[in-house]
C-alpha angles and dihedrals in degrees: 000000000000087000092061092045093052092044092049092051093050092047092049090052093048104034129063090224102090094141091059098045098035090061089068107099128195100243095191133040091184136043104284094217098056089078092071101066092126141074113295135166123267098255093052090046090056091050092051090051090052092048091049092052091049092048090052090051093052092046090053091050092049088055089054093051091048089054091046090051090051090051094049091050093049104037092088104237125112144173123061095347095059094044090052091051093047090048091055090050089049092052091049092047090048089053090050089048091053090051089048088052091052089049090053092051089051090048093050091049089049093050090049090050090050092049093222113177109240094189113109128209124265139173133236117220120192115215135184124234100349143030091245096042118118118276114282107261101175140035117298117239135219109285097024122136107226123194127195116205132185130179097219120197112226110233125226105254135182119245114286095025123111137172135221134213117215123191118199134171127215113210126219091264091056097254123128112242114249093201105038103067140104139192129203114191104172119058124221124245122274134048091292143356141198112253124188146187125195134199135183111226096202108133093002119143117261115248145070121328132187123204117203129193115193119195114191142161107249110253093008104086092175089061094075142123123195125196126187137190129186128214136162134228106209148133115265107271103171141022106269134181106218102186144343125224135190111190139163089225133066090236091075091198098139135029115245108204088190121039118201119249109272096021119131108235116233109200117199140181123196114202145155131222136191114266095252092059107089097167141018137192108244126198121195130193136173117197129192100225092189095057093027097230138113117252101178136025131169138159129193150132119292117195118208126230108230091199091061124074091198118048123204132200126177146169134207123222110216106218090211095056097031108030118199123212119235111248096020125126118228134192126211112207125188136176133187121205125191098218104120100079095099097168098042119108091194119104114263119253119251118271111254128207138186141163144195134197133220139172124232124222100339131017119223115233109265144144125201136181101223099179142358138173147134120263140176090229128061093231089071098210102127116055123191131185087216117056116198123231106282139205092182125060124289113230125220107207129192133171118209125191119196140172117270090243093064113091104185135025119203105212124191116196121190133173111204128189103231099213099058098012090234115159109240097178132012134172140150124212133185104227118197110225114239106209091190095060094036092207134063123214116204121188123181124187118225122198106243091218086076091062127085121222113252094009121132117231135193121215109211122189124183123187118201125193123177110258096017132088114257116265119216131186130178137196129180133214138170120235121222091344110205115225112259115263111267098229090186086078091057107034112091114179124199133158153150139236110218122196122177109253095010134090116265117261112224118225113211132202095252105117123236094020115152123232136183127218138181129243090259098042129118122213116211122186120191129199121179110228115246125177112195121182114279096023116149143159126035143295114236129193116208127191117196118206091006097129099254096311110173110237122198129248111211120205112223094219096113093260098105126058095173109082095159133111132211127198136179107200098194128207095289096061119085097190146303148192120257116203136182118210135188110221105198128187091214102044144020120290113270132205110237101175142359136178134178122229127190133181114256104214116216091228145001125232134191135168123230142172130205092245092066105127097010124125115273094231089067090062094086102115136032091244089065088065092078120180123352127191153134126276115212129191126179114217123222096331135045118251143165121239135187113226124199118188127185131177122192132186103235098207095057104016088238114158109234092187141341118190140161126200139175112226129187112216122200117214117278096358132115119237124183132205111198131192135173131214116230105254091215089063090059098047118137120232102187093161088069090061097041128155092016098056114162132189090257089062094063096058141056121216117205123191111206121193127180128183123194120192126177091196090235100089102282114107129162137170138207130200139179141168122233122199121193124183133198113248112263119213093217100149133076089234089077092062133057116197131237148267081215103179134128091263091052112016092191110146099181144342114229114228106201125209115274093249092062117088127203154271090080134201115210138178138180127204132187107046118061095208091061125085137158136222110191107305094345120102112203140174124217111233091201094063098051096091094045090048090052093047100040106024095069094250115166122230106232099171142021137182137168093285109027147033118216123215133176139170136182114223140153116272128197126191120184129186130187127184130215092270094052098259111151136205132175143196118201126184112189091192112029114170113211121185134180138189117221123196116229087223116077090265112078123210122243117282120249131204 
C-alpha cells in the first residue's frame, strides 16, 4: 500500500486533478491478510485466497504505473504531450484505486462476517498526583489524587461503526461505584491515544480497589477488551522503598540510566514509613559492576519528615573524590533498618533493601530480558506458575531493557506445549526502543481455546538486535491445573497376620493401628487396584526398622493390579512401621496408610535374688545372698521352655552350679525356678593372703547366665553379675576396750554384728603377743620381752627404770559365727609398743 500512497502524492504534486486523486483513501494500514492467522471455514478461506490474489495484481499494476511516471518525468519532452501521458497514468491509477476501494469493502464485509475482534489490548497504569507521574508503587493514602492512564490503540472500523471506553471502580466490598465512573464515546485522532480517569481518595474506605477500563465496539458486545488494575488505599503498615533514581540534577525527578561524562551523580531513594517511625538507620553503597568492587559506603541516621507521605534520601558522588570510569556500569544499593526506637515496646519493622543501576559516560550496546511471565491481566504485574481456567485472553508479558543507542528490537514470542513441544502461539514484533523509559513492556493476548487443561507450557522470548547475539529467556506455567487425585479416597488397605497353629489376626483400614505378630508370622497387606482419571506417579511401601526389607514401588500406569505387600519379620525383628505413600509428579508425596507392628514374645524372663531391696550393709557374707533364680511368664498362650542356668566364680573360673530344666508355663502366670549357691564354696580365707591383702580378696564376683528356649525358634538369654563382700569391722562400735592390765590382760572385747549368732570362732594374725578366746582379745605378758628382742622392734626411749619398744606391722582379725557368717578387721599399719623393766620383772605392755 505504500506504493499507492507514494504514487498519489507524486501525481497530486504534478497534476491539476487533486480532487480526483485526493478522494483515494488508504483503506488498510496493515497487511489485510495477517488478521486471519486463526482457524476459519473453507468458504471464507477461499475468499481470502481470491482477495489476496487480487491485491497482488493491483500492487503489480501500481508498480507499473510508478515506473511509467518515472519514464514520463525523465524522457525529456514537455507541454501537452507529457500532460496527456500523465493524465493517462492518473486515469489508470484512479481505476486501480477504485478497484482497491472495492477490495476494501469486500474485506470489511468479510471481517464482519468472520466476527473478528478489532479491539487491541492495552494496560492501565495507576499514578499518584498527576497523569504523567511515575506508576503507583505503594498504597494510596487518604487525600491522594490518583490518576489511571491507558494508551489505547484505535481499531480499524468500517464506516458507521464506533467504540466506547467505560471506566468503572470496584469498591473493597465488591460493589461497583455508582459515582466514580466515566465514559468516552468518540475516539481521538491517530492510531492510539492516552486516556485517563482521576479520583480523589479523601474520605474513601480503606481497602483493596480495582479499576476497570472496557473498550468495546458499540452494538457488538463480543468485540470487547477489558483491562484491570488493582490498588490499595491504606495506612502505611511497613517500611517500603517506592522507587530509586539516579539523576544528574539535585531534583532527582527522573532516573537517568546513562549519565553524561563529567556529570556528578545524585543517587536518591524514595520511601515511606509508618507514622510511629521517626528515624531509621540507612546504609548506602555504590558498586562498580564492571570491576566488581565497592567504590563508596556510608551508614548513618535518617530522620523522617512527618508532613511528607513520601520520604527521600540521597547522596552525591563527587567526581573529584570518587572518579567514575566511562563505560562502566554501577549499582546504587540502599537499606533501611528500624533500630532507633529505643523506648518502643513494639516489634521492629523488617529491614528493606533496594538497588538501581546506571552507566557512566557511554552505555555499551546491550539488550536484556529482565522479566517475563504469563498473566490473566494485560498489566502483567502478578505472575503465577498455575494459570486458572480462562474465558478471557491469557497474556504473555515480557520486559526488555536495551541500551539507548539501540533503535529497534526484534522480539520473537512463542508459547510451546512442554509435553509434545508443539508451538501454540508464535509472533514476531519490531519494538521501537524508548530510551526515555529504558524498558519496554510487551504483552500479547492468547486465545484460551488454544490451551489444554492441565497441560504445561513454556513461554519463550528471544530478542534480536543487529550486531549483538540473540538473547533468550524462558518461563513455564501450567494451565488450568487439575488438583492432584486424592488417592486416600481410593486406597483401601486390608490384611491378615498368619501364624502357624494360631488364629489369623485381621488388619483393618484404620491408620496407625498397632498389631502384634509372632516370630514365625507372615504379614500380608492387600490393596485393590483403582485407576481414577488424572492419576499419576507411583505407590511406594516403606517398612521402618524392618532390617533392610525391600519394599515395592508400584507404577500407576494401569499395568499393575497387585498393590499389596507381604512381609515375614522373622525372629530377629522386634517390630516396625509399615507405610504406604503416593509419590506424585505434580504434588508432594502423601502418606495413605500406616500401621505399627511389634513382636509378641512367647514368654517373659527376668533374673532375681532374695537380696533385692535389702539394705546394703547386710550384704557382708555370701550366706546373706539367699536364693537366686529366674522368673518366667508365658504371654497369651501356654508354652514349654528349656532353661539352662550357670553360675561361675569370676576370680577363679570355678563353676558354682550348671543346671538345665524343662518348665511348663501356663498363660499369663509367673513361674519361678530357684537355686542356691553352697555357702561353703564362697568362704573367705584372708589369712592365706596375709599380709598382702588387697581389695579384691574381700569380695566374691559371680557371673550368672540363663538361657531360655521354647524349641520353636524363639530363644533368649539373661545375665547378671553378683558381688558379695565379707563384712568389714570398720567402726569403733564393734570393739570395747580393756581393762588391759597385768591382772587382766584384755585388750578389747569384739562386738559382732547383730546378724551373727554365737558361739564364735576368732583368730588374730600379725603380732605374736596377741591371741583370742571367743570374742575376747588378749595379750600375753610373758611374750613381751621375746617380741621386743626377736620381732625387730626398735627401742625409741629409755629411762632409769624402763626400756621402750615399738613396731608397726599388719594385723588381721577374723570372726565366724555358728552359721558360717564371716567378718574381718584388717589394719595395714598397726603400731604396737611395749615397756620393759630393767629389773627382771617387766612392766605390762601397752598398745
